[in-house]
N, C-alpha and C positions, 0 to 999 in steps of 0.2 A: 441617773441620780442628778439632783440639782447641785451645781458646783459650789454653792455658797449657802451659808446659814441665813434663814429668813429672820429669825429672832435677834441675831447679832447685828443685822443691817437694817432693822425696821425704821430707824431714824432717817436713813437715806430715802426710803420709800415714802415716808411721811412728808419729807421736805419736797420731794418731787410732786406728790399729790397736792401739797399746800400751794406750790407755785402754779400748777395747772388750775386749781380752784380759784386762786387769786386772779389769774388772767381771765378766767371765765366770768367771775363776778364783775370785774372791771368792764369787760365787754358787754355784759348784760345791763349794767347800770349806766354806762356811758352811751352806747348806741342802741341798746335794747334789741329785741327780736324783730325781724322783718315779718310782721304778721300779714298773712295772705287774706284774701277776700272772705274766707270762712270765718275769720275772727274780727277783721276790721270793717267789714261791709264793703259794698261796691257793686260793680256791674259785670255780668257774664254775658258775652256775645258769642254766638256760634254761627259761622257762615261757611257755606260750601263754595270753595274756590275752584272746584272742578279740575284741580291740578295739584301736584305736590309742590311744596314750598319750604323755604327755610325761615326760621323765626326772624332772622336779621333782615329779611326782605320786607317783613311787615312792620318791623320796629319803627321806622320813620313815621308811619301813619299813627301808631298808638302813642308815640312820644309827644304828640301834640296835646294829648290830654293827661297822660300818666306815664312818666318815664320809667316807673317801676312795674308797669303792666306785665303780667305773666302770659306769655304766648306759647300755646301748645297746639296739638292737632288731635283729631279723633277720627273714627271710621277705619275700616279695614284697609282702605287704600291711602289713608293718611292725607286726605285732601280737604278735610273739614277743619277750618281755623277756629280755635277757641281762645278768646281774649278775656282775661280776668283783670279788671282794674280795681284798685283800692279807692278810686274816685267814683262817686255816683254820677254817671254821665246823664245829662239831660237829653231831651228829644233831639235838639239841634246837634249836639255833639255826636250822638249815635248816628244820625243821618249823614253827618259829614264824614265819619269814619267809613260808613257803608259806601258813600259816593266815591271816596278815594280808592277803595278796593275795587269798585265797579270799573273805574277808569284804568286801574293798573292791571286787573286780571280779566276784564271783559265779561264779568258775571252780570246777573240781573238782580233786581230788587227781590224777586221771589227766592233767591238763593240765601236770603237771611233766614236761618233755621230757627233761632230763638234768641230772646233777650230776657235775662232775669236780673233782678235786683236783690241784693242781700243787705238788709238793714244792719246798722251797727248794733242795735239792741239784740239781734239774733246772734251776732258775733260775740257779744258780751255774755250772753246766756251759754253759748257753746264753750267759752273759756271757763266759766264757773263749773260747768258740768265736767269738763276735762280735768280740772283741778280736784274736784270731788272724787272722780273715778281713780285718779292716781293716789289720793290720800287714803281712800278705802282699801285699795290694793295693798298699800304699804302696811296699814294697820292689820289687815287680815293675815298677811304673810308673817308679820312679827308675832301675832298671836299663835299662829300655827307652829312656828319655830320654837317659841317659848314652851308650848305644850309638848312638842315632839322631842325637843332637846333640853334647853335651859334658857333662862332669861338673858344671860350674857351673850349667848349665841345670837339671840334675836336682836340685841342692841348692835352687835358687830355687823350683822347682815344688813340692817337698815342703814347704818353709817356707810357701808360700801355701796349700797344701792343709791343713796342720796348723792354720794361722790360721783357715781356714773352719770346720773341724770343731769347734775349741774354742769359737768364737763361737756356732755352732748349739747346742752343748751348754749354753753359758752362757745363751742365750735360754730354753731349756727349763727350766733350773734356776731362773732368775729369775722366770719366769711359772708355775712349778710345774706344768708340763704333763706328763702321764703318759707314760712311755717304755715301749713294748712292741716286739714283734718287727718290725712294719712300720717302726719308726724305724731299725733296723739296715739294712734294705734301702734306705731313703732315704739314710742316711749313705754307703753304698757307691756309690749313684748320684751323690751330691754329689761324692764323691772322683773318680769318673770324669769328671764334668762340669767340675770345677775344673781337672783336668789337661788336659782337652781345650782349654779356653779359654787356658791358659798355653802349650800347644803352638802354638796359632795365632800368638801373639806371638813365640815362639822361632823358629818357622819363617820368619817375616818378617825377624827379626834375622839368621838364617843367609843368607837370600836377598840381603840388603843388605850383607853383610859386606865384599865387595870394592869397594863404591861409596864408602867413606869412608876418610879417613886416620885413623891412630891418635889424633891430637890432636883429632879430631872425634867422639870417643866419645859425648859427651852428645847431639850432634846426630843421630848414628847411631841411638841408642836412642829419642830423641824421635820421629824421623821414622818409625821402624818401628812404634812404638805408635800414632802418629797414623793410619797406614795400615790398622790392624786394629781400632781401638777401636769404630768404628761397627758392624762386623760382630759383635763380641762383645756389644755392648749390644742390638742389634736381635734377635739370636738369643735372648738371655736374656729380653728383654721378651716376645717371642712365647711362649716356653716358660712364663714365669711367668703370663701371661694365661690360657693353657690350664689350668695347674695351679690357678689361682684359681677358674676355673669349676668344676673338679672339687671343689675344697674347699668352695665355697659350695652346691653342689647334691648332693654325694655323701653317702653314709652315713658314720657315724663311722669305720669301718675305712679308707675312702678318705681321710678327713680326716687320720687318724693318719699316713698315708703321704705326703700331699701337703704338709702344713704344713712339716715340716723341709726338704723339697725347695725350697719357695718361699724360705725364709730362706737356705738354702745356696746356691741359684743366684744370689741377689742379691749376697751377700757373695763368692761365687766370681768373679763378673764384676768386682767391685771389686778383689779381690786380684790377679787375673790382669793387670789393666791397671796398677794403681798400686803393687802390692807386689812381684810376681814380677819384672817388668822393672826396677824400681828396685833391688831387691836384687842382681840380676845386674849391673847397672851399677856398683854400689858394689864388688862383688867383683872385677869386671873392671878397674875403675879402680885398685884397690890392687895388682892383679897386674901392671899395666903400669908402675907407678911404680918 
């Protein structure tokens, strides 16, 4: 059993969420997101160093051109260096970087595997497509919930969902974590997971609808949430544990995908229990007055 009433303490949860949202919005407006090459454009260079390496070993060479360059590795033996810069390196800069690495690691010109340039226009197009995808997902989910349950459930679910997305974006802006295409896939996954958690609560509210009188609205909401919160928390914890294992043992590409999911799943569970149900309770209470 939950040791306290959700409906009696909803103001506290709203204040907490308001503070988190305010910090997130300030971080987003003041510093903005650290957009990776997929969105801002730049240069991708892949070189076979023929030995394992640490990112910090290569950093002094890339800092000459871009201090925010993303340094990762690829290949089964993790000997291939991948440098993503938000700066469009010209031919001279590319050659200087390669010459520095040749001198440091004893490789040859032929060990340069590929050089690709991503134009800002492609990044802008990708940003627009990502926003459209998220918008379509939200509208489709709201339509489904309205059809399956009721319009107020749809409103509450979308508010909880937007709450989760803004906080995840805020965390990324606050910590200056680079945002690339895996982040968009993770955000869409968070959107689906957040809605799923909220639907669990709403489904129990619908099942219990005829068991309580109108004057017992608060008890009706509290009991419904109490009957589902353990399931939501346990599901989220097991998922987050699995994602954490992937994050701490996976390659950078996997980490880029799992980190926002970990953050989003935790806040998604919080919002589905404490925000979505409380918001529906307030709207329903005003409707019955």
